[in-house]
C-alpha positions as CSV (number, residue, x, y, z in Angstrom):
1,M,142.1,-110.9,-59.7
2,A,138.3,-111.3,-59.5
3,S,136.6,-112.5,-62.6
4,G,133.2,-113.5,-63.9
5,I,132.1,-114.9,-67.3
6,H,128.5,-115.5,-68.4
7,H,126.9,-116.9,-71.6
8,V,123.5,-116.2,-73.0
9,E,121.9,-117.7,-76.1
10,M,119.6,-115.3,-78.1
11,D,117.2,-116.0,-80.9
12,L,118.6,-113.1,-83.0
13,P,121.2,-113.0,-85.8
14,I,124.7,-111.9,-85.0
15,S,124.3,-108.7,-87.0
16,V,121.6,-107.5,-84.5
17,I,123.8,-108.3,-81.5
18,W,126.7,-106.4,-83.1
19,N,124.6,-103.3,-83.9
20,F,124.0,-103.0,-80.2
21,V,127.4,-103.9,-78.6
22,K,129.6,-102.0,-81.0
23,D,128.6,-98.7,-79.3
24,F,129.3,-98.4,-75.6
25,D,126.6,-95.7,-75.3
26,H,124.1,-98.6,-75.6
27,W,125.5,-100.8,-72.9
28,A,127.1,-98.4,-70.4
29,P,123.7,-97.6,-68.7
30,L,123.1,-101.3,-68.2
31,L,125.9,-101.8,-65.8
32,P,124.6,-102.3,-62.2
33,G,125.3,-99.1,-60.2
34,Y,125.3,-96.9,-63.3
35,V,124.8,-93.2,-62.7
36,E,126.0,-91.5,-65.9
37,H,128.7,-91.6,-68.5
38,W,130.3,-89.3,-71.1
39,K,132.6,-89.9,-74.1
40,L,136.1,-88.5,-74.2
41,D,136.5,-89.7,-77.8
42,S,135.3,-92.7,-79.9
43,Q,137.4,-95.2,-77.9
44,K,137.3,-93.7,-74.3
45,S,134.6,-92.7,-71.9
46,I,134.2,-92.0,-68.2
47,W,131.5,-93.9,-66.3
48,K,130.2,-92.8,-62.9
49,L,129.1,-95.7,-60.8
50,Q,127.6,-96.2,-57.4
51,G,128.1,-99.3,-55.3
52,E,128.2,-100.8,-51.9
53,I,131.0,-102.5,-50.1
54,G,129.7,-103.8,-46.8
55,K,127.6,-100.9,-45.4
56,V,129.5,-98.2,-47.2
57,R,128.0,-96.6,-50.4
58,K,130.6,-95.1,-52.6
59,Q,130.5,-93.3,-56.0
60,I,133.4,-93.9,-58.3
61,S,134.5,-92.7,-61.7
62,V,135.9,-95.3,-64.1
63,Q,137.7,-94.7,-67.4
64,V,136.7,-97.3,-69.9
65,E,138.6,-97.7,-73.2
66,L,137.8,-99.9,-76.1
67,T,141.0,-101.9,-76.7
68,E,140.0,-104.3,-79.5
69,V,137.2,-104.5,-82.0
70,Q,136.7,-107.4,-84.4
71,A,133.3,-106.9,-86.1
72,P,130.9,-108.6,-85.6
73,T,132.2,-111.1,-83.0
74,F,134.4,-109.4,-80.4
75,I,134.8,-106.1,-78.5
76,A,137.2,-105.7,-75.6
77,F,137.7,-102.9,-73.1
78,S,140.0,-101.9,-70.3
79,L,138.8,-100.1,-67.2
80,S,140.7,-98.0,-64.6
81,V,139.1,-96.5,-61.5
82,I,140.1,-92.9,-61.3
83,D,141.8,-92.0,-58.0
84,Y,142.1,-95.6,-56.8
85,P,144.5,-98.3,-57.7
86,C,141.9,-100.6,-59.2
87,S,141.8,-101.7,-62.8
88,G,140.5,-104.5,-65.0
89,Q,139.3,-105.6,-68.4
90,G,136.4,-107.2,-70.1
91,Y,134.9,-108.3,-73.4
92,F,131.8,-109.3,-75.2
93,T,131.8,-112.1,-77.9
94,A,129.1,-113.1,-80.3
95,A,129.2,-116.5,-81.9
96,P,126.5,-117.6,-84.4
97,I,124.8,-120.8,-83.6
98,T,122.5,-120.6,-86.6
99,D,121.5,-117.8,-89.0
100,R,119.0,-116.6,-86.4
101,K,120.6,-117.7,-83.1
102,T,123.7,-116.2,-81.4
103,K,125.6,-117.0,-78.3
104,I,126.9,-114.0,-76.5
105,T,129.5,-114.1,-73.8
106,G,130.4,-111.3,-71.3
107,S,133.6,-111.4,-69.3
108,L,134.8,-109.0,-66.6
109,E,138.0,-109.1,-64.5
110,I,138.9,-106.5,-61.8
111,S,141.8,-106.3,-59.5
112,A,142.7,-103.8,-56.7
113,K,146.2,-102.9,-55.6
114,G,147.8,-100.8,-52.9
115,M,147.3,-100.9,-49.2
116,M,143.6,-101.8,-49.4
117,G,144.1,-104.2,-52.3
118,P,144.0,-107.5,-50.4
119,M,140.8,-106.6,-48.6
120,M,139.2,-105.1,-51.8
121,N,140.1,-108.2,-53.8
122,S,138.4,-110.5,-51.4
123,V,135.2,-108.4,-51.7
124,L,135.6,-108.2,-55.5
125,K,135.9,-112.0,-55.7
126,A,132.4,-112.3,-54.3
127,K,130.9,-109.4,-56.3
128,V,132.4,-109.6,-59.8
129,P,130.9,-112.9,-60.9
130,K,127.4,-111.6,-60.0
131,L,128.1,-108.3,-61.6
132,G,129.3,-109.9,-64.9
133,R,126.2,-112.2,-65.0
134,E,123.8,-109.3,-64.3
135,F,125.5,-107.1,-66.9
136,T,125.5,-109.7,-69.6
137,E,121.8,-110.6,-68.9
138,R,120.8,-106.9,-69.0
139,V,122.6,-106.4,-72.3
140,A,120.8,-109.5,-73.7
141,K,117.4,-108.3,-72.4
142,E,117.9,-104.8,-73.9
143,I,118.9,-106.1,-77.3
144,A,115.8,-108.4,-77.3
145,Q,113.5,-105.5,-76.3
146,R,114.8,-103.3,-79.0
147,Q,114.2,-105.8,-81.8
148,P,111.0,-106.7,-83.7
149,L,110.1,-110.4,-83.5
150,F,111.9,-112.6,-86.0
151,V,109.6,-115.1,-87.7
């Protein structure tokens, strides 16, 4: 299983972080390769993503489901690639450092199965850590850009 975890400290209170990450409509568009998404219900959505594996560009659809929510510190999700034996999970955590400073952590794990699984997993091991870092940093940047300055 390929995995990546990344931490970012933000000069914002945990409530501001939570108001953003509690709704996947806010962070779905920040995933590298994002094309579009739509909700199936309050817990499930389909995300259309485009990516490259070697010289091949491919568009995939991924079902994302919120699996656990513990406001205001934790939100977990599972993901399953539609029409391909590839799945994974991830989470965001928020931990207050002070009243106005919060550490956020983003984690992502993805694993491929089937005949192409071993080859895909070797590619994923190189890509998932970078993907997790980029995604977490984009979420942090978007949260910061949406907020007025805290004095």
